C-alpha positions as CSV (number, residue, x, y, z in Angstrom):
1,M,-20.1,-4.8,39.7
2,S,-20.3,-7.5,37.5
3,I,-20.0,-7.5,33.6
4,Q,-23.6,-8.7,33.6
5,Q,-24.7,-6.1,35.8
6,I,-22.6,-3.6,33.6
7,T,-24.2,-4.5,30.8
8,Q,-27.9,-4.8,32.1
9,N,-27.4,-1.5,33.3
10,A,-26.3,0.3,29.5
11,Q,-29.6,-1.3,28.1
12,Q,-32.1,0.5,30.8
13,A,-30.1,3.9,29.9
14,F,-30.6,3.2,26.8
15,E,-34.5,3.1,27.2
16,Q,-34.2,6.5,28.5
17,Y,-31.1,7.9,26.3
18,I,-33.2,7.2,23.6
19,A,-35.8,9.7,25.1
20,T,-33.7,13.0,25.1
21,S,-33.8,15.2,22.4
22,N,-30.9,16.3,20.1
23,Q,-30.5,19.5,21.9
24,Q,-30.0,17.7,24.2
25,R,-27.1,15.8,23.3
26,A,-25.9,18.3,21.5
27,A,-25.0,20.4,25.3
28,F,-23.9,17.5,27.2
29,L,-21.2,16.3,24.3
30,E,-20.5,20.1,24.4
31,S,-20.5,20.3,28.2
32,I,-17.5,16.7,27.8
33,A,-15.2,18.5,25.3
34,E,-15.5,21.8,28.2
35,E,-14.9,19.0,31.2
36,I,-12.4,17.3,29.5
37,E,-10.5,21.2,28.8
38,A,-11.0,21.9,32.8
39,L,-8.7,19.1,33.1
40,G,-5.9,21.4,31.9
41,D,-2.0,20.6,31.9
42,A,-3.1,17.7,35.4
43,L,-4.3,15.5,32.0
44,L,-1.4,16.5,29.3
45,D,1.1,15.3,31.9
46,T,-0.5,11.9,33.2
47,A,-1.3,11.1,29.3
48,N,2.8,12.3,28.8
49,K,4.4,9.9,31.4
50,E,1.9,6.8,30.6
51,T,2.7,6.8,27.0
52,H,5.8,9.0,26.4
53,L,4.0,10.5,23.9
54,P,5.0,14.7,23.7
55,L,3.2,17.4,25.5
56,P,3.2,19.2,21.9
57,R,1.6,15.9,20.9
58,L,-0.7,15.4,23.5
59,Q,-2.1,18.9,23.2
60,G,-2.9,18.8,20.0
61,E,-5.0,15.4,20.5
62,R,-6.3,16.9,23.1
63,G,-7.6,19.5,20.5
64,R,-9.1,17.0,18.4
65,T,-11.0,15.3,20.7
66,C,-13.4,18.5,22.1
67,F,-13.4,18.9,18.3
68,Q,-14.4,15.6,17.6
69,L,-16.9,16.0,20.6
70,R,-18.3,19.6,19.1
71,M,-18.3,18.3,15.5
72,F,-20.8,15.9,16.6
73,A,-23.0,18.2,18.8
74,A,-23.0,20.6,15.8
75,M,-23.9,17.1,13.4
76,L,-27.4,16.6,16.3
77,L,-28.2,20.7,15.6
78,K,-28.4,20.4,12.3
79,G,-30.5,17.3,12.7
80,D,-30.7,15.6,9.1
81,Y,-28.3,12.6,10.1
82,V,-31.8,10.6,10.6
83,D,-31.8,10.8,7.1
84,A,-35.5,11.9,7.2
85,I,-37.3,10.6,3.9
86,I,-40.8,10.5,3.2
87,E,-43.1,8.3,0.0
88,T,-46.6,10.1,0.1
89,A,-49.6,7.5,-0.1
90,I,-50.7,7.1,-4.4
91,P,-54.6,5.8,-3.1
92,T,-54.9,5.2,-6.5
93,K,-52.4,2.9,-7.8
94,T,-52.8,-1.3,-7.7
95,P,-52.6,-2.0,-5.7
96,P,-52.3,0.8,-3.6
97,K,-49.3,2.7,-2.3
98,P,-49.6,3.2,1.8
99,D,-48.1,6.3,3.1
100,I,-44.2,5.3,3.7
101,R,-42.0,7.1,5.6
102,S,-38.3,5.5,7.2
103,M,-34.9,7.6,9.1
104,Y,-32.6,5.9,11.1
105,Q,-33.2,5.3,14.8
106,P,-29.9,4.7,17.2
107,L,-29.1,0.2,17.9
108,G,-28.6,0.3,21.5
109,P,-25.8,0.1,24.1
110,V,-21.9,0.2,22.2
111,V,-18.4,-1.1,23.4
112,V,-15.9,0.8,22.8
113,F,-12.2,-0.3,23.1
114,G,-9.8,2.2,23.9
115,A,-6.7,2.3,21.4
116,S,-3.2,2.7,22.6
117,N,-1.4,5.1,20.2
118,F,-4.3,7.5,20.8
119,P,-4.9,8.6,24.1
120,F,-7.4,10.7,23.9
121,A,-9.0,11.2,20.4
122,Y,-10.3,6.7,19.8
123,S,-10.0,6.2,23.3
124,T,-12.4,7.0,26.4
125,A,-13.8,9.6,25.1
126,G,-12.7,10.0,21.3
127,G,-14.4,9.3,18.2
128,D,-16.2,6.5,18.9
129,T,-17.9,7.6,22.2
130,A,-18.5,10.8,20.8
131,S,-20.5,9.6,17.8
132,A,-22.3,6.7,19.7
133,L,-23.2,9.2,22.5
134,A,-24.4,11.3,19.5
135,V,-26.6,9.0,18.2
136,G,-28.5,7.6,21.6
137,C,-26.1,4.8,22.5
138,P,-24.9,4.3,25.7
139,V,-21.2,3.3,25.9
140,I,-19.2,0.8,27.6
141,V,-15.3,1.5,27.1
142,K,-13.3,-0.5,28.3
143,A,-10.0,1.2,29.1
144,H,-6.5,0.4,27.9
145,P,-4.4,-0.8,30.4
146,A,-1.4,1.3,29.5
147,H,-3.0,4.4,30.3
148,I,-5.2,3.6,32.6
149,Q,-4.8,7.5,34.7
150,T,-5.6,8.9,31.5
151,S,-8.4,7.0,30.4
152,T,-10.0,7.3,34.9
153,L,-9.5,11.0,34.3
154,V,-11.3,11.7,31.5
155,A,-14.0,9.2,32.3
156,G,-14.6,11.2,35.2
157,A,-15.0,14.4,33.2
158,I,-17.3,12.5,31.3
159,E,-18.9,11.7,34.3
160,K,-19.4,15.8,35.5
161,A,-20.7,16.3,31.7
162,I,-23.2,13.5,32.7
163,V,-24.3,15.1,35.9
164,K,-24.2,18.4,34.9
165,N,-26.9,17.8,31.7
166,Q,-28.6,15.5,33.8
167,M,-28.6,13.0,31.3
168,P,-29.2,9.1,32.7
169,K,-27.1,7.5,34.6
170,N,-25.1,4.9,33.0
171,I,-25.3,6.5,29.6
172,F,-21.4,6.1,29.8
173,Q,-19.8,2.9,32.2
174,H,-15.9,2.6,32.3
175,V,-14.0,-0.5,32.8
176,D,-11.9,-1.9,33.0
177,A,-9.9,-5.7,33.9
178,A,-7.7,-4.5,36.7
179,S,-10.3,-3.4,39.1
180,L,-12.9,-6.1,38.0
181,G,-10.1,-9.0,39.1
182,V,-10.3,-10.9,35.3
183,N,-7.6,-10.9,32.9
184,E,-7.7,-8.2,29.2
185,M,-8.8,-10.9,27.0
186,D,-11.4,-12.2,29.6
187,L,-13.3,-8.9,30.2
188,G,-13.5,-8.2,26.2
189,K,-14.8,-11.7,25.4
190,A,-17.9,-11.3,28.1
191,L,-18.5,-7.7,27.1
192,V,-19.0,-8.4,23.4
193,Q,-20.8,-11.8,23.9
194,D,-23.4,-10.0,25.9
195,E,-26.8,-10.2,24.6
196,A,-27.2,-6.7,26.0
197,I,-24.8,-4.8,23.5
198,A,-25.6,-3.8,20.6
199,A,-21.8,-2.7,18.1
200,V,-19.0,-3.0,19.2
201,G,-15.9,0.1,18.1
202,F,-12.4,-1.2,18.0
203,T,-8.9,0.5,17.2
204,G,-6.4,-1.4,17.5
205,S,-4.2,-5.2,15.8
206,R,-5.3,-7.1,13.4
207,N,-5.9,-10.1,16.6
208,G,-7.7,-8.0,18.5
209,G,-10.2,-6.8,16.0
210,R,-10.5,-10.6,14.7
211,A,-10.6,-12.3,17.6
212,L,-13.8,-9.8,18.6
213,L,-15.3,-9.8,14.8
214,D,-15.1,-13.4,15.5
215,Y,-16.7,-13.3,19.9
216,A,-19.2,-11.2,18.2
217,T,-20.2,-13.5,14.9
218,S,-20.9,-16.5,17.0
219,R,-23.0,-14.9,19.8
220,K,-27.4,-16.1,19.1
221,N,-27.9,-13.1,18.7
222,P,-24.9,-11.4,15.9
223,I,-23.8,-7.8,16.1
224,P,-22.0,-5.5,13.8
225,V,-18.3,-5.4,14.9
226,F,-16.3,-2.4,13.6
227,A,-13.1,-2.2,14.2
228,E,-10.3,-0.6,12.7
229,M,-7.0,-3.1,12.5
230,G,-4.0,-1.4,10.6
231,S,-2.6,-1.2,7.3
232,V,0.6,-0.9,5.6
233,N,-0.6,1.8,3.2
234,P,1.4,1.8,0.1
235,V,3.3,4.0,-1.7
236,I,3.8,4.6,-5.4
237,L,6.8,5.7,-6.1
238,L,6.8,6.6,-9.9
239,E,9.5,7.1,-12.1
240,E,9.9,10.8,-12.7
241,I,8.6,12.1,-9.9
242,V,12.0,10.3,-8.0
243,A,14.0,11.3,-10.4
244,T,13.9,15.2,-10.6
245,D,12.1,15.8,-6.9
246,A,14.4,12.9,-4.5
247,E,15.2,15.5,-2.1
248,N,11.6,16.8,-1.0
249,L,10.0,13.3,-1.5
250,A,12.4,11.9,1.4
251,S,12.1,14.5,3.4
252,Q,8.0,14.4,3.7
253,Y,8.7,10.5,4.3
254,A,11.4,10.4,6.5
255,G,9.5,12.3,8.4
256,S,6.1,10.5,8.0
257,I,7.7,7.0,8.0
258,T,9.3,8.5,11.7
259,L,6.6,10.1,13.0
260,G,5.0,9.7,16.3
261,M,8.1,6.6,16.3
262,G,6.2,6.0,13.7
263,Q,3.2,4.6,16.1
264,F,0.5,5.6,13.8
265,C,-2.1,2.8,11.9
266,T,-1.6,5.3,8.7
267,N,2.2,4.9,8.8
268,P,3.4,4.3,5.1
269,G,5.3,0.8,5.7
270,I,5.4,0.0,1.7
271,L,7.4,2.0,-0.5
272,I,6.8,1.0,-4.3
273,G,9.5,1.3,-7.3
274,I,11.2,0.5,-10.3
275,Q,14.7,-0.3,-10.4
276,S,17.3,2.9,-11.2
277,K,19.5,4.5,-9.9
278,A,17.3,7.4,-9.3
279,L,16.0,4.9,-6.5
280,N,18.6,3.5,-5.3
281,D,19.9,7.4,-5.0
282,F,17.0,8.3,-2.8
283,A,16.9,5.2,-0.5
284,H,19.8,6.4,0.3
285,L,18.7,10.1,1.1
286,L,15.6,9.1,3.4
287,S,17.8,6.4,5.1
288,N,19.5,9.8,5.7
289,K,16.9,11.5,7.0
290,M,15.8,8.7,9.1
291,S,19.1,8.1,10.8
292,E,19.0,11.8,12.0
293,L,16.4,10.8,13.7
294,V,16.7,10.6,17.7
295,P,14.7,7.3,19.4
296,V,12.8,7.8,21.6
297,S,10.4,5.7,24.7
298,M,7.3,4.4,22.4
299,L,4.0,3.9,23.8
300,H,4.8,1.0,26.3
301,E,7.1,-1.6,26.8
302,G,4.9,-4.4,24.7
303,I,4.9,-2.1,21.5
304,Q,8.5,-1.9,21.8
305,A,9.4,-5.5,22.3
306,A,6.4,-6.1,19.5
307,Y,8.1,-3.2,17.1
308,F,11.8,-4.6,18.2
309,A,10.9,-8.7,16.6
310,H,8.5,-8.3,14.1
311,A,11.2,-5.1,12.4
312,T,14.1,-8.2,12.9
313,K,11.9,-11.1,12.2
314,A,11.6,-9.0,8.5
315,I,14.8,-7.5,7.9
316,E,16.6,-10.5,8.5
317,Q,14.3,-12.6,5.4
318,K,16.3,-13.9,2.5
319,G,17.3,-11.1,-0.1
320,V,16.2,-8.2,2.7
321,C,19.0,-5.7,3.4
322,V,18.9,-2.5,4.8
323,Y,20.2,0.4,4.0
324,T,19.3,2.5,7.7
325,S,23.0,3.3,10.3
326,K,21.2,1.0,12.6
327,N,19.1,-2.0,13.2
328,P,16.4,-2.3,15.7
329,E,17.3,-2.6,19.8
330,A,14.8,-3.6,22.4
331,T,15.5,-0.6,23.8
332,N,15.6,2.1,21.2
333,A,12.8,2.3,18.7
334,Y,15.7,2.8,16.2
335,P,13.6,3.8,12.2
336,V,15.1,1.0,9.5
337,L,14.6,1.4,6.2
338,A,15.1,-1.8,4.3
339,T,14.7,-2.9,0.7
340,V,13.8,-6.1,-1.0
341,D,13.7,-6.5,-4.8
342,G,10.2,-7.4,-6.5
343,K,10.3,-11.5,-7.1
344,A,11.7,-11.9,-3.9
345,F,8.9,-9.8,-1.6
346,L,5.8,-11.8,-3.4
347,S,7.2,-14.8,-2.9
348,N,7.5,-13.9,0.9
349,P,3.9,-12.9,2.4
350,L,5.9,-12.3,5.4
351,L,7.0,-9.0,3.8
352,A,4.1,-8.0,4.0
353,E,3.2,-7.4,7.1
354,E,3.0,-4.2,9.1
355,V,5.6,-3.7,11.9
356,F,4.3,-1.1,14.1
357,G,7.1,1.5,14.3
358,P,9.1,3.2,12.6
359,Y,10.2,1.2,9.3
360,S,9.5,1.2,6.3
361,I,10.4,-1.3,3.2
362,L,11.2,-0.1,-0.2
363,V,10.3,-2.4,-3.0
364,Q,12.3,-2.5,-5.9
365,C,10.3,-3.2,-9.2
366,K,12.1,-4.7,-12.3
367,D,9.2,-2.8,-14.6
368,M,5.7,-1.5,-14.3
369,Q,4.1,-4.2,-14.3
370,E,6.1,-6.3,-12.1
371,L,5.1,-2.5,-9.8
372,Q,1.5,-3.4,-10.1
373,E,1.3,-7.0,-9.2
374,V,3.5,-5.1,-6.4
375,W,0.7,-3.0,-5.6
376,A,-2.6,-5.0,-6.1
377,S,-0.4,-7.8,-3.8
378,M,-1.3,-5.9,-1.0
379,K,-5.3,-5.5,-0.5
380,G,-7.4,-3.6,2.4
381,Q,-5.5,-0.6,3.1
382,I,-6.7,2.1,5.0
383,T,-4.5,4.3,2.7
384,T,-2.7,3.6,-1.1
385,T,-0.4,6.8,-2.3
386,I,0.5,7.8,-5.9
387,M,3.6,10.3,-6.3
388,G,4.3,10.8,-9.9
389,T,4.0,14.2,-12.0
390,Q,1.5,15.5,-13.6
391,K,2.2,13.7,-17.1
392,E,2.9,10.6,-15.2
393,L,-0.3,10.4,-13.9
394,N,-2.1,11.2,-16.6
395,N,-0.2,8.0,-17.9
396,H,-0.7,5.8,-15.7
397,K,-4.3,6.2,-15.0
398,V,-5.1,2.7,-14.6
399,L,-4.0,3.1,-11.1
400,L,-5.5,5.9,-10.4
401,D,-9.0,3.6,-11.1
402,K,-8.1,0.9,-9.5
403,A,-6.5,2.6,-6.3
404,F,-10.1,2.4,-4.7
405,L,-10.2,-0.9,-5.2
406,M,-7.6,-1.9,-2.1
407,A,-8.0,1.8,0.6
408,G,-10.4,3.7,1.9
409,R,-8.3,6.9,1.1
410,V,-6.1,7.5,-2.0
411,V,-3.7,10.3,-1.7
412,I,-2.1,12.1,-4.6
413,N,1.5,13.4,-3.7
414,G,1.2,13.0,-0.4
415,V,1.7,11.0,2.8
416,P,-1.0,9.3,4.3
417,T,0.0,9.8,7.8
418,G,-2.3,13.1,9.5
419,V,-5.9,12.1,9.6
420,E,-7.5,15.4,8.9
421,V,-11.3,15.2,11.1
422,C,-14.0,16.5,8.1
423,D,-17.1,15.3,7.0
424,S,-15.2,14.3,3.7
425,M,-12.8,11.3,4.7
426,V,-13.1,8.0,5.1
427,H,-10.2,6.6,7.8
428,G,-11.2,2.4,7.6
429,G,-10.5,-0.1,4.5
430,P,-11.3,-3.3,2.6
431,Y,-10.5,-6.5,5.3
432,P,-8.1,-6.8,6.9
433,A,-7.8,-2.9,7.4
434,S,-11.5,-2.6,8.4
435,T,-14.3,-5.5,9.4
436,D,-16.2,-3.1,7.3
437,S,-15.4,-0.6,4.0
438,R,-19.0,0.7,3.9
439,F,-17.6,2.9,7.3
440,T,-15.3,5.8,8.4
441,A,-14.5,6.3,11.9
442,V,-13.3,9.4,11.2
443,G,-15.3,12.4,10.6
444,V,-19.6,13.2,10.9
445,H,-19.9,10.2,9.0
446,A,-18.9,8.3,12.2
447,S,-22.3,8.1,13.8
448,K,-24.0,5.7,10.8
449,R,-22.3,2.8,12.2
450,W,-24.5,3.0,15.2
451,L,-27.8,3.5,13.6
452,R,-30.4,1.4,11.8
453,P,-32.5,2.3,9.2
454,V,-36.7,2.2,10.4
455,S,-39.3,2.5,8.2
456,Y,-43.5,3.7,9.5
457,Q,-45.8,2.6,7.4
458,N,-49.3,4.8,8.0
459,W,-48.9,5.8,11.0
460,P,-50.9,8.9,12.3
461,D,-48.7,11.9,12.3
462,N,-48.7,13.2,15.4
463,L,-47.3,9.3,17.1
464,L,-44.2,9.7,14.2
465,P,-40.9,10.2,15.4
466,L,-40.5,14.3,14.7
467,A,-38.7,14.1,12.0
468,L,-41.4,13.0,9.6
469,Q,-43.8,14.2,11.0
470,N,-45.9,16.8,8.6
471,K,-45.2,19.7,9.6
472,N,-41.6,19.2,9.7
473,P,-41.1,20.3,13.4
474,L,-37.6,20.3,13.6
475,N,-37.0,22.1,10.1
476,I,-34.2,19.4,8.9
477,T,-34.3,18.8,5.2
478,R,-35.7,15.7,4.1
479,T,-36.8,13.9,1.1
480,I,-39.9,14.1,0.4
481,N,-41.3,12.1,-2.8
482,G,-38.0,12.0,-4.3
483,Q,-36.8,15.5,-4.0
484,P,-34.5,17.0,-0.8
485,S,-36.8,20.1,1.3
486,K,-37.3,21.8,3.9
487,E,-41.2,22.0,3.1
488,S,-44.2,20.4,5.4
489,L,-46.4,18.7,3.9
């Protein structure tokens, strides 16, 4: 099958899919979760062999994936995600005010690019796919080549749910470069630039996300690309907490830096503190705890080679010293803790680049002014963290006031790894963390990426979408003349 036929199939499916009800799509999402769970240990074993991720991690990620599907099903049954707004007519106004009502409607077919580091939660049936299917957008998943067997198994579960729920054919399609006889880059470009595609979801490298954004904006009809492209997630270590709680800090951050061999977009890749004996003692504690980790294989050879290359290049820069006992090797992803002073860091942009893996660099600043300069130089982050005592937080409120400017999630006295799937989670941030900081890739509001607002002016009540009809047949909360209400008109 050609790429054009695949995209045309999605467009035709969209015309049918938008006619399904919230209840039908909710049942469909529930069925996908059930079919994934029915794959049992075979799915976990396949993912383990392809990604080298341990079975407990994969079991937890599968649970998260099914939870996400059911979360969007619950969103559909609640129904108010469409943000229905009704402004009734005022014929006596000059000029007369017409009856105007608005709600969100689906964009159209979406291309989702599977992520290598989350074979379930950010891949075939992950958050992008689940949120798009929830709001009525067909999905074409471009499978990640690093876990193609896992992706194929999950795709089969989705296909079973389509049949079980009598959903329109081709609302979900699973493609990979090898089966189509094309290379990875050509397939991605062709999908994004096809005029039938309405939006793109991506989790991966900055180079990959930027390429997709460029493809999308160069189209005759540009489309949005929602790309999450990684982050160094800078952490500020204030002086008093380092001096009084170094052992606990070192344990927390050793675990966070090396979690999953550092293969998380929320890995704390840069730590920032003020030069002192206490900070140096903390660094040695942290390096010792990081060195206790027994290296295991990374997700695939490409990621392991990139970690070796990028970490090696970083620690070879002028002024950089290494605290940990071993340097990265091509065959072993040894954890690395490096250090550099603030002046050298600010003069060398390479040191601010993400090193994907169990790596972090401690920037030792001469004073608070230099610390703020270092921190402010790193724009566009998924997270930033401030570690301090209550007194320090009160005394450095300027840091708290500015933190939102650089990141989508600001953490106080915690670690950035671990992304809770909940309504208040923001997973994204200013460019280059993501291509559109107004949206999150995690949580129920991730669905807003695949929707656009539409106004209906002077429509007969019986022809309006159900969410906007006078009697409120869906029994959802709507904004009527500025006031939230479930009442009928």
